[in-house]
N, C-alpha and C positions, 0 to 999 in steps of 0.2 A: 269351270273351264276358263272363264274370263274374269278379269278384275272389274268389280262393280263400278269404280269410278270411270274406267275406260268405257264401259258399255254406256254410262250416262252421258259422257261426252259425245260418243258416237251417235247416240239418238238425238242429241241436241244438234249436231252437224246435219243429221238427216232431215230435220224439220226446218232448216235454215231458209229454204225457198218457199215455205208456206204450206207444207203439208199439215194435215190434221191428225195423222197417225203415223208412227214409225215403229219398226220392229227389227230386232236382231235375232236370227236363228243361227246358232253355232252348233257343230256337230264334230265328233270324231268317231269314225267307224273302223273297227278291226274285223277283218273277215278272212275266212279259209274257204277254198273251193277245190274239190277233187272230182276227177272223172275217170271211171274205169270203163273201158270199151273192149269187150272180148278178151278178157283175162289180163289186160295190160292197163297200167295207170298211165293215162295219156295226159293228164293235167293235174298239177298240184300247185296251187298258188296261195300265197298268204300276203296280206298287205294291210295298210292303214291309210285312210283318207280322212282329211280334216279340212274344215273351211267354214266360212260364215256367209250368209246372205243378209242383205239390208233391204227391207221393203218400206216404201213410203206411199200412203194413200192420200190423194189430194183431189177433192171433188169426187168425180165419178171414175177416176182412173187410179191405177196402181203402177208404180215403177219399182224395178228390182235390180239390184247389182249384187255380185258375189265374188268372193276371193278364196283361193285355196290356202291362204295364210291367215293366221290369227293374231299377228302383231298389231299393235295400235295404228301404225302407219297404214297398213293394208286395210284395216276396218274403216279408217277415216276416208280413204280413197274410195271405197265402196259407198260409204255414206254420201259423200260429195256427188258421186255419179248418180245415185238414186234421187238425191235431192234436185239435181239439175234437170231431171226428167219430170219433176212434179211441178204442178201449176196450181197452187192454192191461193186463198185470200187470207194474208196474215199468217202468223206462226203461233204455236202453242208451246207452252213450257213443258219439259220432261218432269213428271212428278217423281218423288222418291221411289225407288224400287223396293218391293217387299220380297225379301228372300224366303222361300218356303223350303221344307225338307225335300231331299231328293226322293222321288217317287219311283218305285219298282213295280212293274205291272204284275210279276209273279216271282215268287221266291225261286232262286236257282240253286238247286242242291249240289250240282257239280258243274261249274262254269266250263265251257269248252276251251277257254284259254288255258285250263289246267289239264286238258286231255292231250297226250302225245299224239303226234301225227300217225304213228304206227297203229294206234288203236283205231283211229278214224279210217285209215286204209283197210284195216281188217273188217270193219263194218261193211264196206263196199264188197269185199270178197265173200262175206257171209251171204249177202243179198244175191250175188251172182251165182254162188254155188247152189243155193236154194232154188233159183229160177231154172238152172240147167238140170238139176235133179228131178224137177217136176215131171219132165217129159223129154224123150228123145227128139221130139218135134221142134224143140226150142233151137233156133239157128243163131240168134244174136241177142246179147244182153249188154245194155249200157246202164251204168249205175252212177248217179251224180250225188254229191254231198255238198252241203253248204252250211256254214254257221257264221254268225256276226254278233258283235257287241257294239251297240250304238249309244253313245253318251251325247245328250243334247241339252242345249240351253235355249230357252225362248224368253226374251225380255222385250217389253214394249213400252211406249210412251203413256199408257194408261196405268202403269205401275206393276204390271205383271213381271215377275221373275220365277221362272219354273225350270227345274232340271229333272232329267229322267235317264235311266239306263235300261236299255232294252237288249235282251239276249234272245236270239232266234236261231233255230236249227231246222234243217229239212234234209231228207234223203229220199231220192226218187229212183225208181227202176222202170226201164222200158225194155220190153221183150218182143222179139219177132219170132213168130212160129210159122212153119210151112208144112203143107201136106198135099201131095198130088197137084202141085202147081198153084195151090191156094196159099196166100200169105196173109196173116193177120197180126195185129200188134195188141200188146197189153201195157197198161200204165198203173203205177201205184206210187204215191208220194206223200207220206205223212209229214206234217210239220207242226211246230208249236213254238210258243215262247218258252225258254227254258234252256237247260243244258243237257248234259249226257243222259239225265233221267228220262228225257223225251224218247230216246232210243231204247230205253229199258221198257217203256210203255208200249213202243211200236218196234219190236225186234226186227232188224234188217232182214233176217231169214224169212219172216212173214211177208215183209214187203216184196221181196223178190219172188216168192211163191205165188202171191196174189196176182202179180203182173203176168206171170207165166200162166196161171190158171185162166185169166181172161183171154190171152192170145190163143192158147190151145182150145179152149171152149168154142171160140168163134170160128175155128177152122171147120166145125161141123155145122155151121150156119147155112140156112137157105136163103135166097133173095128175100128181102123185106117186102111185105105187102104194101100196096099203095091205095090211098083213099082216105075218107073220113071214118074215124073209128074211136072208141074209148082208148085212152092211153093211161096206164097206171105207171107212175113214175116212182122209182125206188127211193129209199131214204137218202137224203142229201141232194138227190137230183132235182127236186122241186125248188131247192134253194138256188141252183144254178139258173133255172128258168127265171126265177124271181129276181135275181141279181141282174142278169142280162136284159131281159125283156121288159122289166119294170124299174128296177133300181136306178139305172142311168138316167131315165127320164124324170126321176125325182131328185137329182142333184140340181142345186139351186142355179148354177150357172147355165145349165141346159134349159131350165125353165126360164130364166131371165133373158136369155137370148132368143126366146120364142121358138125354141127347137124341140119342145116337149109336148107330147099329147096330153100330159097332165096339167098343163098350164091352166089356171083359173078353175080348177075342178075340186079343190078341197072341199070337203063336206059331202061329196057325191058318193053314192054306193056304186062303185066300179067293179068290185069283185064279189064273189059268192059269200054269203054269210058265214061260211065255215072258214074263211081265210082271215087270218090276222098275221100281219108281217111287220118285222122290226129290223132295225139296224142297231147293233149293240156292241160298241167298242169296249165295254167293261167286262166281257166274258172272261173268267180267269183262265190264263194260259192259251187262249185261242190265237191263231196265227195272225189274225187281224186286229188284235187287241193292243192297247196301250193304256197308261195312266193318264197321260194328257195327249191331246192331238199336237200337231206340228205348229199350232198357234198358241199353245199353252192352256187350252180349254180342257177342263177335266172330262175324262171319259164318261159317257152316259148312254142310255138306251133310248132310242127314238122310235116310237111307234108310227108306222107309215100307213098301214091298213089295219083297222079295228073292226071285226065282224063284217068285213067287206067294204067298209066306208074309208075313203082316202082322208086321213087325218093329219099327215105330217110329210115334210120334206127335209132334205139334208142341206145344211148351211155351213159355210166358213164365215170368217168375220166380214169380208168384203160384201158378200151377198146378203148376209144377215143384216148389216147396216143399211144397205140399199133398199131392202124390202121391209125394214123395220120389224124384223123377225128375231127370235131368239137363237143364240148359238147352239149347234147340236153336236159339237166335237167331231165335225167331219172335215176340218181344214187339214189337208194331208199334202205331203210333198215327197218325191223320191229321195231327195238329198238337198243339201244347202245350195246346189246349183239350180234349184227349181223353185218357182213361185207356188205357194200353197193354193189348192183349189178344192172344191167340194168333192169328196170321194166317200165311197162306201167303206165299211169296215168288216163287221161280221153280220151278214144279212141273211135272214131266216124267215121261213114260214113256220109259225109255232105249231106244236103238236095239237091234234084234235082228239076225239074220243073213239074213233072207229078202230076196229082190229084190222091189221094189214092182211091177214090171211082171208078174212071175210070180204075185204075189198075186192081181192083177186077172185075169190069164189063167186062173188055177185056180178062178175064181168064175164058174160058168155063168150064173147069174141073181141079180141083187141090186141094191143101191144104192151108188153112190160118193158119199160126202158130202165134198166138197172143203172147204167152209168152214161152220162151225157159227155159229148165232146165239145169241140169248138163250134162257133156259129157266128152269124152276123145279125145285127139289130140296128133298126132305124128309130132313134129316140123320138123323132118328130112325129111318127106314125105309130110307133109300137110294133111294127111288123118285124118278124124274125124268122131265121132258119137255123136249126141246131142239128148237128150230127149226133148220132147215138153210138157210142163205142161199144156198148154191150146191151143187147136186146133180145127178147123172146116173144114168141107168139103166146097169146092166151086163148086156149080153146076150152069151151065148156067149163069155165071157171077154174082152169088149171094152167100154170106156166109150163110150156112144153118146149118146142124146138127153138133153138138159137136162130137169129136172123141177122144177116149182114146188109150193110148199105142203107139203113134206115135214117131218115131225116124227119125232124119235126118242124112243121111249118104253121105259123099262125100269127096272132096279134096279142100283145101282152094284155090288154083289157079284156078281150074276148076270151082268152085262156083262163084268166083269173075268175071271170064270171062263170066259166064252165066247170070249175072245180066242184065236184059234188060229194067228195068224201076225203077227209084228212084223218090219217091214222095216228097212233101214239108211239111210234117207234123212231123218234128223232135221231138224226145223225148229221154230221157236217163234214165238209171236205175243204182243205186248204187250196189256195191258188194264188196267182198273181194277176191283178187287174190292170190293164193298160188303158191309158186315157191322156190325150194331148202330149204324147211322148213320154209319159211317166208311168212307171210300174210300182205298184205298192202291194204288200201282202194283204190278203182278204180271206175270209171264210164264207162259204155258202152252206146253209143247212136247211133241212125240212124232214118230216116223216114221210112215209109212203102216202101218196095222194093220187086221186083219179081225176082225170079231166074227161068229162063226159063225151065231148066231141072235139076231135083234133085231126088235122090233116097230117097224114103220114106220107112222106115221099119215099118211094122205093121202086123196084123194078119187078116185083113179084105180083102174083094175082090177088 
């Protein structure tokens, strides 16, 4: 993307004021976005964005400047701006850059750049038709599609030169259904690294039908019960809990700012012995995967909890150096206009040995949370509240009536400690994680699991 000699000079300029580390992050991103709303294409945009950011670390601070131009003059201006904000003691020389092969996270059988827009529009229409055909109670269907190809370069003053090309695609369906004045919604949104083959594996018609099924099913729901009870969380749902209620508290910047309940607790048994949780950026084809993170660190798997013991945290370069810890490939940024910070990638509770049907059968009365919705978490305490978008009663060991309006209330450490069964039916779901104004693709995964005691917020008896 950039000439090596130019990058070398830019890094030299960035270190001029005494910084101990300098980095160039350059990217070019081509993207397509299409939205269909009630049988009409309301949006179809295609575009390319490119630019570069220059980071300088001096002492305990980092400075950052960026430009949407990649010419040498613009890069030097950004480097000078970043250097001006750095206050270090002395300067260091930029070492020779070592160029490595371009790394691609997953082979792309049919790149989206080669797929005509008419075919992409047809995918949206297939999803809508399947949703409307599912039931006459479907009132509204919105289908969104997005794909991107991101080419990036990370070069820094330690000698790193890394390039990667990332292909991502996602299709989502949102459905509104109504019956006798009751209105419910359903959502489904597969996503992965790759090209058109992603939608071969996740046909748009199935996506639309699944969103409709959820909305229509929940029309028959009764008010959710309230109180403390066992909660069985369906496949992938436990990963959402783990990501939100625990994962953010394990990101090194949150820990370093003394805003995490996990600060100073490495080595403690904080979860049930049946819980092992990881963050793994190397999962082939996963939505949150990559070959290298946005600082050029090779993707790897980081164990966070092992048999219930807290054994790891998530680091970018800045916080790893500050804490004398190893890099964990969690330095991520939304784009060249953003400073890298510690972020999760594909965060999961690993499969156990229990049978999912037996977990339900062993639960006399409780709640089955099939799909979780949004929520709020306080990383400093671990307290959280999550909505449940699809839930059912468990009565006498069987999943029975759908319920509406359920919320899960608890504390991350308490909930992990209360997990008493983990099944072997692992699944994962993609999403977008927001933090400090930046959104990045992530995946959350888990098998079916049971929390022995959990507070359910509802309006039923």
